[in-house]
ZAPA-84719 format. One record per residue (C-alpha): residue in three letters; x, y, z. Coordinates in nm, 4 decimals, m for minus. Layout:
BEGIN
site resn:ala east:X north:Y up:Z
...
REM end
This chain:
BEGIN
site resn:met east:2.6172 north:3.9158 up:m4.9487
site resn:leu east:2.6020 north:3.5763 up:m5.1173
site resn:thr east:2.3251 north:3.3544 up:m4.9869
site resn:lys east:2.4015 north:3.0086 up:m4.8508
site resn:arg east:2.2398 north:2.6967 up:m4.9960
site resn:ile east:2.0523 north:2.4238 up:m4.8095
site resn:ile east:2.0784 north:2.0855 up:m4.9811
site resn:ala east:1.8703 north:1.7787 up:m4.9000
site resn:cys east:2.0685 north:1.4562 up:m4.9282
site resn:phe east:1.9232 north:1.1169 up:m5.0203
site resn:asp east:2.1143 north:0.7923 up:m4.9706
site resn:val east:1.9273 north:0.5618 up:m5.2054
site resn:ile east:1.9064 north:0.1831 up:m5.2276
site resn:ala east:1.6761 north:0.0291 up:m5.4910
site resn:gly east:1.4759 north:0.3475 up:m5.5297
site resn:arg east:1.4246 north:0.4001 up:m5.1559
site resn:val east:1.5802 north:0.6669 up:m4.9360
site resn:thr east:1.7568 north:0.5200 up:m4.6345
site resn:lys east:1.9221 north:0.6748 up:m4.3314
site resn:ala east:2.2329 north:0.5462 up:m4.1615
site resn:gln east:2.4630 north:0.6377 up:m3.8759
site resn:gln east:2.8318 north:0.6528 up:m3.9667
site resn:phe east:2.7498 north:0.4692 up:m4.2910
site resn:gln east:2.5988 north:0.1694 up:m4.1070
site resn:asp east:2.2597 north:0.0390 up:m3.9924
site resn:asn east:2.0519 north:0.1867 up:m4.2734
site resn:ile east:1.6818 north:0.2188 up:m4.2051
site resn:asp east:1.4172 north:0.2671 up:m4.4721
site resn:val east:1.2542 north:0.6114 up:m4.5007
site resn:ala east:1.0527 north:0.6583 up:m4.8207
site resn:ala east:1.0459 north:0.6272 up:m5.1974
site resn:ala east:1.3019 north:0.8683 up:m5.3405
site resn:asp east:1.0619 north:1.0389 up:m5.5818
site resn:ala east:0.7947 north:1.0877 up:m5.3144
site resn:leu east:1.0393 north:1.2409 up:m5.0652
site resn:ala east:1.1938 north:1.4593 up:m5.3354
site resn:thr east:0.8498 north:1.5908 up:m5.4273
site resn:arg east:0.7706 north:1.6749 up:m5.0655
site resn:leu east:1.0968 north:1.8613 up:m5.0129
site resn:tyr east:1.0708 north:2.0416 up:m5.3459
site resn:asp east:0.7231 north:2.1594 up:m5.2473
site resn:asp east:0.8759 north:2.2740 up:m4.9164
site resn:gln east:1.1236 north:2.4880 up:m5.1161
site resn:ile east:1.4508 north:2.3098 up:m5.0548
site resn:asp east:1.7322 north:2.4809 up:m5.2488
site resn:glu east:1.8903 north:2.1703 up:m5.3991
site resn:ile east:1.8793 north:1.7908 up:m5.3816
site resn:val east:2.1670 north:1.5434 up:m5.3982
site resn:phe east:2.1060 north:1.1726 up:m5.4567
site resn:tyr east:2.3680 north:0.9045 up:m5.3891
site resn:asp east:2.3127 north:0.5491 up:m5.5123
site resn:ile east:2.5141 north:0.4259 up:m5.2167
site resn:thr east:2.5659 north:0.0620 up:m5.3185
site resn:ala east:2.6435 north:0.1145 up:m5.6872
site resn:ser east:3.0214 north:0.1424 up:m5.6430
site resn:ser east:3.0586 north:m0.1463 up:m5.3980
site resn:glu east:2.8332 north:m0.3654 up:m5.6159
site resn:gln east:3.0268 north:m0.2572 up:m5.9267
site resn:arg east:2.7139 north:m0.1642 up:m6.1187
site resn:lys east:2.5851 north:0.1433 up:m6.2940
site resn:ile east:2.3694 north:0.3990 up:m6.1211
site resn:asp east:1.9933 north:0.3415 up:m6.0959
site resn:leu east:1.8797 north:0.5643 up:m6.3831
site resn:asp east:1.5129 north:0.4789 up:m6.3353
site resn:thr east:1.5172 north:0.6406 up:m5.9918
site resn:val east:1.7137 north:0.9387 up:m6.1244
site resn:arg east:1.4413 north:0.9922 up:m6.3847
site resn:ala east:1.1643 north:0.9480 up:m6.1290
site resn:val east:1.3139 north:1.2144 up:m5.9022
site resn:ala east:1.3943 north:1.4526 up:m6.1894
site resn:arg east:1.0321 north:1.4444 up:m6.3080
site resn:his east:0.9185 north:1.5931 up:m5.9779
site resn:val east:1.1820 north:1.8535 up:m5.8874
site resn:phe east:1.2890 north:2.1759 up:m6.0543
site resn:val east:1.5843 north:2.2769 up:m5.8399
site resn:pro east:1.9504 north:2.1846 up:m5.8952
site resn:phe east:1.9772 north:1.8068 up:m5.8693
site resn:thr east:2.3105 north:1.6317 up:m5.8154
site resn:val east:2.3553 north:1.2580 up:m5.8641
site resn:gly east:2.6375 north:1.0238 up:m5.7640
site resn:gly east:2.7196 north:0.6561 up:m5.7293
site resn:gly east:2.8482 north:0.4062 up:m5.9816
site resn:ile east:2.9718 north:0.6691 up:m6.2274
site resn:arg east:3.2824 north:0.5358 up:m6.3993
site resn:ser east:3.3065 north:0.7187 up:m6.7310
site resn:ile east:3.2064 north:1.0203 up:m6.9371
site resn:glu east:2.9374 north:0.8011 up:m7.0919
site resn:asp east:2.7923 north:0.7315 up:m6.7468
site resn:met east:2.7905 north:1.1051 up:m6.6733
site resn:phe east:2.6101 north:1.1767 up:m6.9978
site resn:glu east:2.3450 north:0.9155 up:m6.9213
site resn:val east:2.2823 north:1.0676 up:m6.5780
site resn:leu east:2.2530 north:1.4178 up:m6.7228
site resn:lys east:2.0117 north:1.2904 up:m6.9879
site resn:ala east:1.8074 north:1.1326 up:m6.7090
site resn:gly east:1.7547 north:1.4757 up:m6.5535
site resn:ala east:2.0479 north:1.5539 up:m6.3235
site resn:glu east:2.2196 north:1.8923 up:m6.3435
site resn:lys east:2.5392 north:1.7989 up:m6.1601
site resn:ile east:2.7485 north:1.4850 up:m6.1281
site resn:ser east:2.9060 north:1.3783 up:m5.7988
site resn:val east:3.2183 north:1.1651 up:m5.8212
site resn:asp east:3.3792 north:0.9980 up:m5.5217
site resn:ser east:3.5283 north:0.6482 up:m5.5194
site resn:met east:3.5869 north:0.6400 up:m5.8952
site resn:ala east:3.7624 north:0.9764 up:m5.8833
site resn:val east:4.0088 north:0.8371 up:m5.6297
site resn:arg east:4.0780 north:0.5381 up:m5.8526
site resn:asp east:4.0910 north:0.7437 up:m6.1736
site resn:pro east:4.1376 north:1.1151 up:m6.0965
site resn:asp east:4.1387 north:1.2039 up:m6.4650
site resn:ile east:3.7625 north:1.1472 up:m6.4726
site resn:ile east:3.7326 north:1.4851 up:m6.2970
site resn:arg east:3.9203 north:1.6590 up:m6.5786
site resn:gln east:3.7280 north:1.4703 up:m6.8454
site resn:gly east:3.3940 north:1.5595 up:m6.6911
site resn:ala east:3.4850 north:1.9261 up:m6.6479
site resn:glu east:3.6023 north:1.9515 up:m7.0076
site resn:ala east:3.2964 north:1.7726 up:m7.1456
site resn:phe east:3.0229 north:1.9359 up:m6.9373
site resn:gly east:3.1796 north:2.2359 up:m6.7595
site resn:arg east:3.3381 north:2.2397 up:m6.4156
site resn:gln east:3.0151 north:2.3741 up:m6.2624
site resn:cys east:2.8705 north:2.0308 up:m6.3383
site resn:ile east:3.1329 north:1.8292 up:m6.1464
site resn:val east:3.1142 north:1.7885 up:m5.7687
site resn:leu east:3.3962 north:1.6048 up:m5.5938
site resn:ser east:3.2515 north:1.4304 up:m5.2902
site resn:thr east:3.5014 north:1.2969 up:m5.0412
site resn:gln east:3.4478 north:1.0772 up:m4.7361
site resn:val east:3.6933 north:1.1769 up:m4.4647
site resn:lys east:3.7808 north:1.0348 up:m4.1262
site resn:ala east:3.9913 north:1.1828 up:m3.8476
site resn:val east:4.2866 north:0.9458 up:m3.8027
site resn:gly east:4.5443 north:1.1752 up:m3.6445
site resn:ile east:4.8488 north:1.3350 up:m3.8031
site resn:arg east:5.0880 north:1.0707 up:m3.9279
site resn:gln east:5.3163 north:0.9957 up:m4.2210
site resn:gly east:5.1285 north:1.0542 up:m4.5447
site resn:ile east:4.8337 north:1.2173 up:m4.3632
site resn:pro east:4.9626 north:1.5634 up:m4.2627
site resn:ser east:4.6114 north:1.7028 up:m4.2128
site resn:gly east:4.5109 north:1.4223 up:m3.9782
site resn:tyr east:4.2165 north:1.3329 up:m4.2048
site resn:glu east:4.2216 north:1.0334 up:m4.4393
site resn:val east:4.0094 north:0.9767 up:m4.7501
site resn:phe east:3.7904 north:0.6640 up:m4.7574
site resn:val east:3.5958 north:0.5134 up:m5.0482
site resn:asp east:3.3290 north:0.2499 up:m5.1139
site resn:gly east:3.0792 north:0.3864 up:m4.8663
site resn:ala east:3.3480 north:0.4575 up:m4.6041
site resn:arg east:3.4564 north:0.0924 up:m4.6055
site resn:thr east:3.7997 north:0.1258 up:m4.7671
site resn:ala east:4.0888 north:0.3408 up:m4.6454
site resn:thr east:4.2986 north:0.4950 up:m4.9211
site resn:gly east:4.6057 north:0.6248 up:m4.7368
site resn:met east:4.5383 north:0.9630 up:m4.9026
site resn:asp east:4.5419 north:1.2913 up:m4.7151
site resn:ala east:4.2065 north:1.4705 up:m4.7374
site resn:leu east:4.3448 north:1.8207 up:m4.7931
site resn:glu east:4.5925 north:1.7089 up:m5.0561
site resn:trp east:4.3170 north:1.5205 up:m5.2372
site resn:val east:4.0635 north:1.8036 up:m5.2505
site resn:gln east:4.3303 north:2.0461 up:m5.3714
site resn:arg east:4.4184 north:1.8047 up:m5.6491
site resn:gly east:4.0500 north:1.7580 up:m5.7327
site resn:ala east:3.9935 north:2.1322 up:m5.7611
site resn:ala east:4.3016 north:2.1677 up:m5.9813
site resn:leu east:4.1684 north:1.8926 up:m6.2096
site resn:gly east:3.8421 north:2.0803 up:m6.2567
site resn:ala east:3.5958 north:2.0002 up:m5.9790
site resn:gly east:3.3556 north:2.2919 up:m5.9471
site resn:glu east:3.2495 north:2.2106 up:m5.5901
site resn:ile east:3.3908 north:2.0029 up:m5.3059
site resn:cys east:3.1643 north:1.8117 up:m5.0666
site resn:val east:3.3304 north:1.7239 up:m4.7353
site resn:asn east:3.1484 north:1.4314 up:m4.5761
site resn:ser east:3.2639 north:1.3461 up:m4.2238
site resn:ile east:3.2434 north:0.9724 up:m4.1568
site resn:asp east:3.2768 north:1.0327 up:m3.7831
site resn:arg east:2.9805 north:1.2712 up:m3.7731
site resn:asp east:2.7531 north:1.1082 up:m4.0319
site resn:gly east:2.4038 north:1.0555 up:m3.8912
site resn:thr east:2.5089 north:1.1466 up:m3.5372
site resn:ala east:2.3287 north:1.4835 up:m3.5171
site resn:ser east:2.6321 north:1.6162 up:m3.3285
site resn:gly east:2.7258 north:1.8874 up:m3.5788
site resn:tyr east:2.9595 north:1.9059 up:m3.8759
site resn:asp east:3.3318 north:1.8501 up:m3.8341
site resn:leu east:3.4169 north:2.2192 up:m3.8538
site resn:asp east:3.7937 north:2.1647 up:m3.8457
site resn:ile east:3.8166 north:1.9737 up:m4.1735
site resn:thr east:3.5363 north:2.1727 up:m4.3357
site resn:arg east:3.7162 north:2.5025 up:m4.2653
site resn:ala east:4.0519 north:2.3559 up:m4.3668
site resn:val east:3.9104 north:2.2511 up:m4.7042
site resn:ala east:3.7343 north:2.5851 up:m4.7547
site resn:asp east:4.0644 north:2.7634 up:m4.6909
site resn:ala east:4.2587 north:2.5272 up:m4.9188
site resn:val east:4.0509 north:2.5459 up:m5.2390
site resn:asn east:3.9061 north:2.8261 up:m5.4503
site resn:val east:3.5736 north:2.6581 up:m5.5286
site resn:pro east:3.2550 north:2.6335 up:m5.3190
site resn:val east:3.2633 north:2.3820 up:m5.0336
site resn:ile east:2.9654 north:2.1833 up:m4.9073
site resn:ala east:2.9520 north:2.0759 up:m4.5407
site resn:ser east:2.8139 north:1.7255 up:m4.4901
site resn:gly east:2.7664 north:1.4803 up:m4.2056
site resn:gly east:2.6269 north:1.5567 up:m3.8621
site resn:ala east:2.3687 north:1.8356 up:m3.8776
site resn:gly east:2.1123 north:1.7884 up:m3.6017
site resn:thr east:2.0050 north:2.1455 up:m3.5265
site resn:val east:1.9707 north:2.4777 up:m3.7024
site resn:glu east:2.2687 north:2.5960 up:m3.4999
site resn:his east:2.4808 north:2.3152 up:m3.6462
site resn:ile east:2.3863 north:2.4272 up:m3.9972
site resn:ala east:2.4720 north:2.7872 up:m3.9124
site resn:asp east:2.8098 north:2.6785 up:m3.7745
site resn:gly east:2.8923 north:2.4870 up:m4.0936
site resn:leu east:2.8048 north:2.7889 up:m4.3064
site resn:thr east:2.9954 north:3.0393 up:m4.0930
site resn:ala east:3.2722 north:2.8914 up:m3.8785
site resn:gly east:3.3117 north:2.6045 up:m4.1264
site resn:gly east:3.3378 north:2.8394 up:m4.4217
site resn:ala east:3.1002 north:2.6324 up:m4.6358
site resn:ser east:2.8908 north:2.7782 up:m4.9165
site resn:ala east:2.6237 north:2.5119 up:m4.8722
site resn:ala east:2.5110 north:2.2611 up:m4.6122
site resn:ile east:2.3848 north:1.9111 up:m4.6731
site resn:ile east:2.1090 north:1.7998 up:m4.4381
site resn:ser east:1.9133 north:1.4766 up:m4.4155
site resn:ser east:1.8323 north:1.3440 up:m4.0674
site resn:ile east:1.6945 north:1.6770 up:m3.9512
site resn:leu east:1.4484 north:1.6698 up:m4.2439
site resn:tyr east:1.3202 north:1.3143 up:m4.2465
site resn:ser east:1.4988 north:1.0627 up:m4.0239
site resn:pro east:1.2659 north:0.8407 up:m3.8164
site resn:arg east:1.5355 north:0.8519 up:m3.5468
site resn:phe east:1.4375 north:1.2135 up:m3.4755
site resn:glu east:1.1395 north:1.2767 up:m3.2509
site resn:arg east:1.0490 north:1.5735 up:m3.4679
site resn:asn east:1.1691 north:1.6644 up:m3.8148
site resn:leu east:1.2055 north:2.0265 up:m3.9215
site resn:gly east:1.0594 north:2.1876 up:m4.2319
site resn:val east:1.2654 north:2.3943 up:m4.4738
site resn:arg east:1.0923 north:2.7155 up:m4.3702
site resn:glu east:1.1663 north:2.6523 up:m4.0030
site resn:ile east:1.5324 north:2.5926 up:m4.0864
site resn:lys east:1.5615 north:2.9046 up:m4.3022
site resn:asp east:1.3819 north:3.1197 up:m4.0476
site resn:gly east:1.6167 north:2.9894 up:m3.7800
site resn:leu east:1.9215 north:3.0623 up:m3.9927
site resn:ala east:1.7959 north:3.4155 up:m4.0585
site resn:glu east:1.7658 north:3.4731 up:m3.6843
site resn:leu east:2.1283 north:3.3634 up:m3.6519
site resn:gly east:2.2347 north:3.6071 up:m3.9231
site resn:val east:2.2952 north:3.3507 up:m4.1980
site resn:pro east:2.1578 north:3.4639 up:m4.5365
site resn:thr east:1.9734 north:3.1987 up:m4.7384
site resn:arg east:1.7430 north:3.2016 up:m5.0371
site resn:pro east:1.4093 north:3.3391 up:m4.9164
site resn:tyr east:1.1144 north:3.1141 up:m4.8458
site resn:leu east:0.8298 north:3.2315 up:m5.0693
site resn:asp east:0.4723 north:3.2330 up:m4.9482
site resn:thr east:0.2432 north:3.0712 up:m5.2057
REM end
C-alpha cells in the first residue's frame, strides 16, 4: 500500500512564517529557516513555502528565504508565490527548491504549466488552487469557484474544470486549498477534495482546515488525497498545544493510515 505524505506549509512574509484564518489576520510565528529546521529534525515528509504577498505586490519571490530554508532541509521542498515565467522557476530551483507551485499566474497564463512541465518534468509542477464554496450556478457547475491573489479575487472559474485543465497541461500534483476552512481547525473540505481526486489522474494534496489527527486521516481516506498539508496543528500560537510529527504519524497509524515511518535516532 502506498504511504501518505504529511507536508508542513509555511505562509511567508519577509522571511517570517505567519499564520492566518481564512487568509486574513496573519500573526507572526517564526523565521522560516528556523521553523523549517525544527520540522525537518522532527522528520516531516515535505515542506511547502508560499511567499504569500509576492503575487499581489507584483514582485518576484524572496529567493534569499528560499535559499535559507533549502540550506537546512533535505526533504522535498516546494516553493510558490510570484512565479511568472520559466526563468523564475529556474531561479527557484537553483535556490534549492525541488518543486514549483503555481497558482494565480497559472490562472492568468495557463500555458506556464505546460512550459514548466516540458522544461523541468511534470513531477516538478504543482498546481495550487484556492477554492471557495459558492453554490452551483451558471459557470460553476461544481459549486466551487477558483480565487487568486491570496483569495482576494474571484475568477468566475469552476474549480473542477480548472484542475482538470491543469492536469491536462502537465501539472504533476494538484493542491486543493479550501478558503472556507483555512486556519479554522474544522477539518478539510472533503467534498471538493474527493471531487478533485476523482476528476484527475495525478496526486491530490488536501489543504486548509486540519486541526486534529482525525481531520488529517479523513483528508487522506474519505477525501482521497495522497498528501495532507498541515500548519496550525504544528506551530500556530492560536493552538493551546501543538503536535509533533511523531505524534501525528502515530495517531494516523492507529487510525489505519499508512505514512512514512518515524525513525528513532
